[in-house]
C-alpha positions in Angstrom: -10.6 -23.4 18.2 -7.9 -21.0 19.2 -5.9 -19.3 16.5 -2.1 -19.2 16.6 -1.5 -15.5 17.5 2.2 -15.8 16.4 0.9 -16.1 12.8 -1.0 -12.7 13.0 0.1 -9.1 13.2 -1.7 -5.8 13.7 -1.8 -3.0 11.2 -3.2 0.5 11.5 -5.7 1.9 8.9 -7.7 5.1 9.0 -10.9 4.6 11.0 -13.1 6.1 8.2 -11.7 3.4 5.9 -12.4 0.6 8.4 -15.9 2.0 9.1 -16.7 2.1 5.3 -15.6 -1.6 5.0 -17.8 -2.5 8.1 -20.8 -0.8 6.5 -20.1 -2.5 3.1 -19.9 -5.9 4.8 -23.1 -5.3 6.8 -24.9 -4.2 3.6 -23.6 -7.3 1.6 -23.7 -10.4 3.9 -24.1 -12.5 0.7 -20.4 -12.0 0.1 -19.6 -14.2 3.1 -17.0 -12.1 4.8 -17.1 -12.5 8.6 -14.8 -9.6 9.5 -12.9 -6.6 8.2 -9.7 -8.6 8.7 -11.0 -11.4 6.5 -12.0 -8.9 3.8 -8.6 -7.2 3.8 -6.7 -10.4 3.7 -8.7 -11.5 0.7 -8.4 -8.1 -1.0 -4.7 -7.9 -0.4 -4.1 -11.5 -1.7 -6.1 -10.7 -4.9 -4.3 -7.5 -5.5 -0.9 -9.2 -5.0 -1.9 -11.8 -7.6 -3.0 -9.0 -10.0 0.3 -7.1 -9.6 2.4 -10.3 -9.9 0.6 -11.3 -13.1 1.0 -7.8 -14.5 4.6 -7.6 -13.7 5.2 -11.1 -15.0 3.5 -10.1 -18.3 5.5 -6.9 -18.5 8.7 -8.9 -18.0 7.7 -11.4 -20.7 6.8 -8.5 -23.1 10.2 -6.9 -22.6 12.0 -10.1 -23.4 9.9 -10.9 -26.5 
């Protein structure tokens, strides 16, 4: 199945960082990540959720 390339973009990251993720994924196949891209999308999504939750909590605390 071909992916819609219009829905994707490229980013540049340091090669050493990419290589360390590659090694981590090779050492931990039980995590189920198929690629560095999949890992980074998941990591970024989780981090955004954490930050949004923290900022929402901070905003509620300021109001209370």
